[in-house]
MARMIFI-593427 format. One record per residue: x, y, z of N, C-alpha, C in turn; residue in three letters. Coordinates in steps of 0.2 Angstrom, whole numbers, plus 2048, in hexadecimal, padded with zeros to 3 digits. Example, Ala and Ser with C-alpha at 12.3 -4.5 7.8 and 13.67 -1.06 7.14 Angstrom:
<pts>
8427E482783E7EA8278427F0827ala 8407F58238447FB824840800827ser 
</pts>
This chain:
<pts>
84D7E29238507E791C84C7ED91Cmet 84E7F191C84B7F89188497F8911lys 8427FA90F8427FC909846801906pro 8478018FF84D8068FD84880C8FBasp 8478108FC8448168F98448178F2arg 84B81A8F284D81C8EB84A8178E5phe 84B8108E584980B8E284380A8E1leu 83F80B8E683780C8E68358138E0asn 8398178E283681C8DD83A81C8D8leu 83D8198D48408158CE83A8118CAile 83780C8CF8328098CB82D80B8CAleu 82A8108D08248128CF8258188C6ile 82B81D8C882C81E8C282B81C8B8gly 82E8158BB82D80F8B58278108B3ile 82280E8BA81C80B8B88188108B5leu 8188168B881681C8B681881D8AEile 81C81C8AC81E81E8A481C81989Fleu 81B80F8A281880C89F80E80D89Eval 80D8118A48068108A380581789Eval 80B81C89F80A82189A80B820892val 80F81B89181081A88B80B815888ser 80781288C80280E88A7FB811887leu 7FB81788D7F481B88C7F681D884ala 7FC8218847FD82587D7FD82287Aval 7FE81B8777FE8168727F5813871tyr 7F38148747ED8108757E8815872phe 7E981E8747E68238727E782786Bthr 7EE8248697F08278647EE82285Darg 7E981C85E7EB81885A7E581C854gln 7E781D84D7E581F8487E081B845gln 7DA81C8447D781A83F7D681A839thr 7D58168367D781882D7D0817829leu 7CD81D8287C68218257C8823820asp 7C582281A7C48228137C1829812tyr 7C682D80D7C283480C7C0835805gly 7C18398027BE83D7FC7C28377F5asp 7BC8357F37BF8317E97BF8367E5asp 7BE83D7E77C08437DF7C78447DEala 7CA8427E17D28437E17D483F7DEthr 7DD8407DC7DF83A7DA7E38397E0pro 7E483D7E57E883A7EC7E48377F1asp 7DC8397F07D78377F47D68307EFgly 7D682E7EA7D58267E97DC8237EAval 7E28257EA7E78207EB7E681D7F3val 7E58247FA7E38247FF7DF81E800arg 7D881F7FD7D38197FF7D48137FEasn 7D88127F77DB80B7F47E08077FBtyr 7E480C7FD7E980C8017E4809808val 7E080C80A7DC80A8117DA80480File 7D68028087D27FD8087D47F8809ala 7DB7F68067E07F28067E37F080Eleu 7E37F58117E47F58167DF7F281Cleu 7D97F38197D37F181F7D27EB81Clys 7D67E88157D47E28127CD7E3810glu 7CA7E880E7C37EA8097C67EA802glu 7C87E48007C97E07F97C67E37F5tyr 7BD7E37F47BA7E47EF7B97EB7EEala 7BA7F07F37BA7F87F37C17F97EFarg 7C67F67F27CE7F87EE7CE7F87E8ala 7CA7F27E57C97ED7DF7C57F47D9tyr 7C17F67DC7BD7FC7D97C18027D8asn 7C68037DA7CB8087D87CF8077D2tyr 7D08017D07D57FF7C97D08027C5leu 7D48057BF7D28067B87CF8007B4lys 7CA8027B07C77FB7AB7CE7FD7A6glu 7CF7F47A37D47F679E7D67EC79Dgly 7D87ED7947DB7E67967E07E379Cpro 7E07DE79B7E47DB7A17E27DD7A8phe 7DD7DF7AA7DB7E17B07DB7DA7B5lys 7DD7DA7BA7DC7D47BE7D57D27C1pro 7D37CE7C07CC7CE7C37CB7CE7CBasp 7C67CF7CD7C67CF7D37C87C97D9glu 7C87C37D57CB7BE7D97D27BD7DAthr 7D47BD7D57DD7C07D47E07C67D9gln 7DC7CB7D77DD7D17DA7DD7CF7E2phe 7D77CC7E47D97CB7EA7DE7C57EEarg 7DE7C07E97E37BB7EB7EC7BF7EDgln 7ED7C27EA7F37C67E97F37C97F0ala 7F07CC7F37F07CC7FA7EF7C7800phe 7E87C47FF7E97BD8027EF7BA803leu 7F57B77FF7FA7B57FE7FE7B87FFthr 7FD7BE8018047C38038097C27FEarg 8077C17F780A7C47F180C7CB7F0gln 8087CF7F28087D57F68057D87FBleu 8097DA8008087DB80780A7E3807asp 8047E78088067EF80A8047F0811pro 8067EB8158057EC81C80D7ED81Farg 8137EE81A8197EE81C81D7F3819ser 8197F78168197FD814814804816val 81880881881480F818814815812ser 80F81781080D81A80A80C82380Cleu 81082780A80C82F80B80E830804gln 8088358038068397FB80983E7FBval 80D8407F58108477F680B84A7F0gly 81084E7EA80C8527E680784D7E2lys 8038517DE7FF8507DB7FD8537D5val 7FF84E7CB7FE8557C87F98517C3thr 7F58557BF7EE8547BE7F08567B7val 7EE8537B27EF8557AB7E98537A8glu 7E48567A67DE8547A37DA84D7A6lys 7DC8487A37D98417A77DE83D7A8asp 7E383E7AA7E883C7AB7EC8407B2phe 7EE83B7B87F083E7BE7F783A7BFala 7FB83D7C28038397C680083B7CDthr 8038367D28028387D780B8357DCval 80E8397DD81583B7DF8138347E7glu 8168307E981582C7F081E8287F2leu 81B82B7F98228297FE822823800phe 82581D800825817804829815806leu 82781580D82B81481182B80B815thr 8308078138308018138347FF81Barg 8317FB81D8347F98238377F3824asn 83C7F58298427EE82B8407E982Cala 8407E382983E7DC82C8427D9831asn 8467DD8358497DA83B84B7E0840asp 84D7DE84684C7E584B8537E9849pro 8577E784685D7ED84585F7EE83Fphe 8587EE83A8597EF8328577F6833gly 8577FA82E85580182D84F801827asn 84B80582A84580782384980B820ser 84680C81984681081584081280Fphe 84281981083D81C80B84081D802thr 83B81B7FE83C81B7F783681F7F6glu 8378227EE8338267EB82F8217E5asn 8288227E582681F7DF8208237DDgly 81C8217D78188257D28118227D3leu 80B8237D58068217D38018247CAgly 7FE8207C87FC8227C27F38227C2thr 7EF8277C07E88267C07E68287BAleu 7DF8267B77DD8297B27D582B7B5arg 7D28307B27CB8317B37C682D7ADarg 7C28287B07BE8237AA7B98297AAasp 7B48267A57B182A7A17AB82A7A6gln 7A98297AD7A582B7AF7AA8307B6asn 7AD8347B47B18397B87B58377BCgly 7B582F7BF7BA82D7C57C082C7C3gln 7C482D7C87CA82C7C77CC8257C9trp 7D08207C57D181A7C57D88187C4lys 7DD8147CA7E38127CA7E480E7C3leu 7EA8127C27ED80F7BB7F280A7BEglu 7F780E7C47FD8097C57FF80B7CBasn 8038087CF80580A7D780B8057D7leu 8108087DC8158047DE8157FE7E1pro 8177F97E18187F37E58197F67ECtyr 8157F47F28127EE7F180B7EE7F1pro 8097F57EE8017F67ED7FE7F47E6tyr 8037F27E28007F17DB8047E97D8trp 8037E57D58057DF7D18097E07CCasn 80E7DE7CB8117E07C480E7DC7BEtrp 80B7D97C08077D67B87FF7D97B8asp 7FC7DF7BB7F77E07BA7F77E57B4trp 7F27E37B07F27E97AA7FB7E67A5tyr 7FD7E47A48027E07A08007DB79Easn 8017DB7967FF7D37938027CE796ala 8017CA7988057C379980B7C0794pro 8117BD7978177BB7928137B6790pro 8167B77898137B07828137AA787pro 8107A57858117A078781779C781thr 81A79578382179377F81E791778pro 81978D77781578D77181279376Cglu 81379976F81179D76B8187A1769ala 81D79E76A8247A376982779D762ile 8287A175E82879C75783079B757pro 83279675783A79475783D79474Fleu 84379675184879774A848791746pro 84879074084678D73B84F78A73Bglu 85078273B85878073B85C782735ser 86178373586478572E86978072Dgln 86677772C86777472A86A773722asp 
</pts>
């Protein structure tokens, strides 16, 4: 039986495409490098990079001080237990608005589908930052999954703290 020349050319072509695609994949891997902390968008970017690199102590330092701020252990546990998982979302920073010591950062979050046939979708969000007494920008709020709903919010009252109505007997 004589080898089929056309089939061999197709197989060689497929092999070349596989090698080229692997080369492109491995050479285009982006490294996450920290940037400047002097701007609100730089703080948001560095916070997200710290979370993705699992450098939770550094990410925690970007949070503003205030009542009901989580302690560092609570902050870390929210990510380690996957209560918050920023790896399933990509973030793009948009317009930044600064008014004295307050800043808002427009964010575009692209949520990836969890199954092979699902569609990813993009939603808008806002991040807010305040300048502290040292002149550094600190995060006040970000959208989920970069921020937990109970950070900086008062805990709900316990049942013992809620007065019961008096009976009308």
